[in-house]
C-alpha positions as CSV (number, residue, x, y, z in Angstrom):
1,M,-41.9,42.5,-53.7
2,D,-40.8,45.4,-51.6
3,V,-40.1,44.0,-48.1
4,S,-39.9,47.4,-46.6
5,M,-43.7,47.8,-46.6
6,Y,-45.3,49.1,-43.5
7,S,-45.9,46.3,-41.0
8,R,-48.8,45.7,-38.7
9,P,-49.4,43.1,-36.0
10,L,-50.9,39.9,-37.1
11,E,-54.7,39.7,-37.5
12,M,-55.0,43.5,-37.0
13,W,-57.5,44.5,-39.7
14,D,-61.2,45.1,-39.4
15,S,-63.1,43.1,-42.0
16,S,-66.0,45.5,-41.6
17,Y,-63.9,48.5,-42.5
18,P,-65.4,50.3,-45.6
19,V,-64.4,48.4,-48.7
20,D,-64.3,51.4,-51.0
21,S,-61.3,53.2,-49.4
22,G,-59.1,52.6,-52.4
23,V,-56.1,53.0,-50.2
24,Y,-53.4,50.3,-50.4
25,T,-52.5,49.0,-46.9
26,P,-50.2,46.0,-47.1
27,R,-50.3,43.1,-44.8
28,I,-47.2,40.9,-44.3
29,S,-46.1,37.9,-42.5
30,R,-44.0,38.0,-39.3
31,R,-41.0,37.2,-41.5
32,Y,-40.9,40.8,-42.5
33,K,-42.4,42.3,-39.3
34,K,-40.6,45.4,-38.0
35,S,-39.3,45.3,-34.5
36,T,-41.3,47.3,-32.0
37,D,-38.0,48.8,-30.9
38,S,-37.6,50.5,-34.2
39,R,-37.7,54.3,-34.1
40,D,-40.3,54.5,-36.8
41,Y,-42.6,51.9,-35.2
42,I,-46.0,53.5,-34.4
43,P,-48.7,51.3,-33.0
44,D,-52.1,51.8,-34.6
45,F,-55.0,50.6,-32.6
46,R,-57.8,52.3,-34.6
47,R,-58.4,49.2,-36.7
48,E,-56.9,46.5,-34.5
49,T,-59.4,43.7,-35.1
50,T,-59.3,40.5,-37.0
51,D,-61.5,40.9,-40.0
52,M,-60.1,42.0,-43.4
53,P,-62.2,40.8,-46.3
54,I,-60.6,38.5,-48.8
55,A,-62.0,38.0,-52.4
56,S,-59.9,35.3,-54.1
57,F,-56.5,33.7,-54.3
58,V,-53.8,35.1,-56.5
59,S,-51.9,32.6,-58.6
60,R,-48.5,31.9,-57.0
61,S,-47.0,31.7,-60.4
62,R,-47.4,35.4,-60.7
63,L,-44.9,36.0,-57.9
64,R,-41.2,35.3,-57.8
65,E,-40.5,32.1,-55.9
66,E,-37.8,33.7,-53.7
67,E,-40.4,36.2,-52.4
68,I,-42.9,33.6,-51.2
69,S,-42.9,32.5,-47.6
70,S,-43.8,28.8,-47.1
71,L,-46.2,29.9,-44.3
72,S,-47.9,32.6,-46.3
73,T,-50.7,32.6,-48.8
74,Y,-51.1,35.5,-51.3
75,R,-54.5,36.7,-52.0
76,R,-56.1,39.6,-53.9
77,D,-58.0,41.9,-51.5
78,A,-61.3,43.4,-52.6
79,T,-60.5,46.6,-50.7
80,F,-57.6,47.6,-52.9
81,P,-56.9,48.0,-56.6
82,E,-56.4,44.7,-58.4
83,S,-52.8,45.4,-59.1
84,K,-52.0,45.4,-55.4
85,L,-51.3,42.3,-53.4
86,T,-51.5,41.8,-49.7
87,R,-49.8,39.1,-47.6
88,E,-51.5,37.2,-44.8
89,R,-49.7,34.9,-42.5
90,T,-51.9,31.8,-42.6
91,S,-51.7,28.1,-43.1
92,S,-52.3,26.6,-46.5
93,K,-54.9,24.4,-44.7
94,L,-57.2,27.5,-44.6
95,R,-58.1,26.9,-48.2
96,F,-60.5,24.3,-47.0
97,C,-62.1,24.2,-43.5
98,S,-64.6,21.4,-42.9
99,Y,-66.0,23.1,-39.8
100,Q,-66.7,26.3,-41.6
101,K,-68.4,24.3,-44.4
102,L,-70.5,22.5,-41.8
103,C,-71.6,25.8,-40.2
104,R,-72.4,27.3,-43.6
105,E,-74.6,24.2,-44.3
106,Y,-76.4,24.9,-41.0
107,V,-77.0,28.6,-41.9
108,W,-78.4,27.7,-45.3
109,S,-80.7,25.1,-43.6
110,L,-82.4,28.0,-41.8
111,N,-83.8,29.2,-45.2
112,W,-83.1,32.9,-44.4
113,P,-82.9,35.3,-47.3
114,R,-79.4,35.2,-48.6
115,E,-79.6,39.0,-49.1
116,Y,-78.9,39.3,-45.4
117,F,-75.3,38.1,-45.8
118,N,-72.2,39.8,-47.0
119,H,-69.9,36.8,-47.5
120,R,-66.8,38.9,-48.0
121,F,-66.7,39.2,-44.2
122,N,-67.1,35.5,-43.3
123,R,-64.4,34.3,-40.9
124,C,-63.7,31.1,-39.1
125,Y,-62.2,31.1,-35.6
126,C,-61.7,27.3,-35.2
127,S,-58.4,26.1,-34.0
128,Q,-57.2,25.4,-37.5
129,C,-58.1,28.7,-39.0
130,Y,-57.2,30.8,-35.9
131,P,-54.4,28.9,-34.1
132,E,-53.8,29.0,-30.4
133,N,-50.7,31.2,-30.8
134,Y,-52.8,34.0,-32.3
135,K,-54.0,36.7,-29.9
136,D,-57.1,36.3,-27.8
137,V,-57.9,40.0,-27.4
138,Y,-57.3,43.2,-29.3
139,I,-58.1,46.9,-28.6
140,T,-60.8,48.6,-30.7
141,A,-62.3,52.0,-29.8
142,D,-60.2,51.9,-26.6
143,E,-62.0,48.7,-25.3
144,F,-61.2,45.0,-25.4
145,Y,-62.3,43.0,-28.4
146,V,-62.3,39.3,-27.3
147,I,-61.9,36.9,-30.2
148,P,-64.8,34.4,-30.6
149,R,-62.7,31.3,-30.6
150,G,-64.5,28.2,-31.8
151,W,-67.1,30.1,-33.7
152,V,-67.7,30.9,-37.4
153,R,-68.8,34.3,-38.5
154,F,-71.1,35.0,-41.5
155,G,-70.9,38.7,-42.4
156,L,-74.1,40.8,-42.4
157,Y,-74.8,43.8,-44.5
158,V,-74.6,47.1,-42.6
159,D,-76.2,50.4,-43.6
160,E,-73.3,52.3,-45.2
161,V,-74.8,55.7,-44.6
162,K,-75.0,55.0,-40.8
163,A,-71.6,53.4,-40.7
164,N,-69.9,56.4,-42.5
165,C,-71.8,59.1,-40.6
166,E,-71.2,57.6,-37.2
167,N,-67.6,56.5,-37.9
168,L,-68.8,53.1,-36.8
169,W,-65.8,51.0,-37.6
170,N,-63.3,53.2,-35.7
171,T,-65.2,54.5,-32.7
172,W,-67.8,51.8,-31.8
173,I,-66.8,48.9,-29.6
174,V,-67.3,45.2,-30.4
175,T,-69.9,43.3,-28.4
176,Y,-71.9,40.1,-28.5
177,H,-75.6,39.4,-28.2
178,G,-76.9,35.9,-27.5
179,T,-80.4,35.2,-28.6
180,Q,-82.9,32.8,-30.2
181,L,-83.4,32.2,-34.0
182,P,-86.7,34.1,-34.3
183,A,-85.3,37.2,-32.6
184,A,-82.0,37.0,-34.5
185,Q,-83.8,36.9,-37.8
186,S,-86.0,39.9,-36.9
187,I,-83.0,41.9,-35.8
188,I,-81.1,41.1,-39.0
189,A,-84.1,41.7,-41.3
190,H,-85.1,45.1,-39.8
191,R,-81.5,46.1,-38.8
192,Q,-82.8,47.0,-35.4
193,F,-82.6,45.4,-32.0
194,L,-85.6,44.3,-30.1
195,L,-86.6,45.4,-26.6
196,P,-88.7,43.5,-24.1
197,G,-92.3,43.7,-25.3
198,D,-91.4,43.8,-29.0
199,T,-92.8,41.1,-31.3
200,C,-90.7,39.1,-33.6
201,D,-91.7,38.3,-37.2
202,D,-93.0,34.9,-36.2
203,G,-95.2,36.4,-33.4
204,T,-92.9,35.6,-30.5
205,V,-92.9,38.4,-27.9
206,I,-89.6,39.4,-26.3
207,G,-89.6,39.0,-22.6
208,I,-87.3,40.0,-19.7
209,R,-84.9,37.2,-18.7
210,K,-85.1,35.9,-15.1
211,G,-82.5,37.8,-13.0
212,H,-83.1,41.2,-14.7
213,I,-85.2,43.9,-13.2
214,P,-88.9,43.8,-14.3
215,G,-90.0,46.8,-16.3
216,K,-86.4,47.6,-17.5
217,N,-86.7,47.5,-21.3
218,Q,-83.1,47.3,-22.3
219,V,-80.8,45.6,-24.8
220,Y,-78.2,43.4,-23.1
221,T,-74.8,42.6,-24.7
222,S,-71.3,41.5,-23.5
223,P,-67.7,42.2,-24.5
224,T,-67.1,38.5,-24.5
225,I,-68.9,35.7,-26.3
226,K,-68.3,33.3,-23.4
227,Y,-71.0,35.2,-21.5
228,S,-73.4,35.9,-24.4
229,S,-73.3,32.2,-25.4
230,L,-74.4,30.9,-22.0
231,D,-77.5,28.7,-22.2
232,C,-79.7,31.3,-20.5
233,Y,-79.1,33.7,-23.3
234,C,-78.3,31.5,-26.2
235,K,-80.8,28.6,-27.0
236,K,-79.5,25.3,-28.3
237,Y,-81.0,23.9,-31.5
238,P,-80.6,20.3,-32.6
239,Y,-79.3,20.0,-36.2
240,Q,-78.7,16.9,-38.3
241,A,-76.0,17.5,-40.9
242,I,-76.1,16.1,-44.4
243,N,-73.7,13.3,-43.3
244,G,-76.2,12.2,-40.7
245,Q,-74.3,13.5,-37.6
246,W,-76.3,15.3,-35.0
247,Y,-75.1,18.6,-33.5
248,Q,-76.3,21.2,-31.1
249,A,-76.3,24.6,-32.7
250,K,-75.9,28.1,-31.1
251,I,-76.1,31.5,-32.7
252,V,-74.8,34.8,-31.4
253,L,-74.8,38.3,-33.1
254,Q,-71.5,40.1,-33.3
255,C,-72.2,43.8,-33.0
256,R,-70.7,47.3,-33.0
257,Q,-72.0,49.4,-30.1
258,Q,-71.7,53.1,-29.7
259,S,-69.5,54.4,-26.9
260,G,-71.3,56.6,-24.3
261,T,-74.7,55.1,-24.9
262,Y,-74.4,52.1,-22.5
263,E,-73.6,51.1,-18.9
264,T,-71.7,48.1,-17.6
265,Q,-72.5,45.9,-14.7
266,G,-71.6,42.5,-13.1
267,E,-72.9,39.1,-14.2
268,T,-76.5,38.3,-13.5
269,V,-76.4,34.5,-14.0
270,G,-75.4,33.5,-10.5
271,S,-71.8,32.7,-11.3
272,R,-70.5,34.8,-8.3
273,S,-66.8,34.1,-7.8
274,K,-66.5,31.5,-10.6
275,R,-64.8,33.3,-13.5
276,I,-66.7,33.2,-16.8
277,C,-64.1,34.7,-19.0
278,N,-60.3,34.8,-18.4
279,I,-60.1,38.3,-20.0
280,I,-63.2,40.2,-18.9
281,P,-63.9,40.3,-15.1
282,N,-67.3,39.2,-13.8
283,D,-68.0,42.6,-12.4
284,R,-67.8,44.2,-15.9
285,I,-69.1,41.5,-18.1
286,E,-72.6,42.7,-18.9
287,I,-73.6,45.8,-20.9
288,F,-77.0,47.3,-21.1
289,T,-78.6,50.2,-23.1
290,T,-82.0,51.6,-23.9
291,V,-80.8,53.0,-27.2
292,R,-81.5,50.3,-29.6
293,A,-80.0,52.2,-32.6
294,A,-76.7,52.2,-30.8
295,V,-76.2,48.5,-31.4
296,V,-75.5,47.4,-34.9
297,P,-75.1,43.6,-35.8
298,Y,-72.5,43.0,-38.4
299,G,-71.9,39.2,-38.1
300,L,-73.9,36.0,-37.4
301,L,-71.7,33.7,-35.3
302,V,-72.4,30.0,-35.3
303,Q,-71.1,27.2,-33.2
304,L,-71.9,23.5,-33.7
305,T,-71.1,20.9,-31.0
306,P,-71.5,17.1,-31.7
307,M,-74.3,15.4,-29.7
């Protein structure tokens, strides 16, 4: 394998980037990473997120042993021609993750149509799959993308026409929206966010949360999941797993949001001087917009906590 391939920082690729590009972009372990002091090193922040889709493992016997790093796993990437291989720095433990399996079990228990989900973009951010030494934040569309540590993402299908016309994967920021199950299902099913006064598929009417201005029909999101997953936004649901263990389940929608269509403000949950997120300050932690089409969900995030 040519070790002079272009390098990129670890966990840099956007899983939601169009999968029909046909352009081979190699990914390699830090063993071969170029020094940032090199003259030809050019940082590329357009796609600096954490989400490249993976299809299946490639047999290690097909590769020369001397080219295989003990800390790397070779996989075939669905984005590129089958003859191309990409390298991802990851632990061999990632071939099986009990937490991701448990969260998947919970999602299937909801009995939502499986047509909602694009499993090529599933991603686990538990401490095993996304270790502590990995970055907590990246830059995408000139804004912070805070990694949802401790959550598992299940990819959602996104309208390809809208994504391509709006250049969604390169110019829209990443935000999070905490909500309840009925609202989440309606948003995913209709590919459209709900404003206060709208009715969910089950008849639930969306209201304005306490602390927000009455009469303001807006969609609220946040650049950090630590805010969107607060109990006032994100309802807890009891869940008994197949093994009999009880958990508290939370869901959050991971979204792309169009720049220039929203405003930011401080927290409205009464936290005051108590810091909610160590990356996003409290005075810029809430985003609101009246343009519902400017927020596109592309992932269902699930967190299970033992009771």
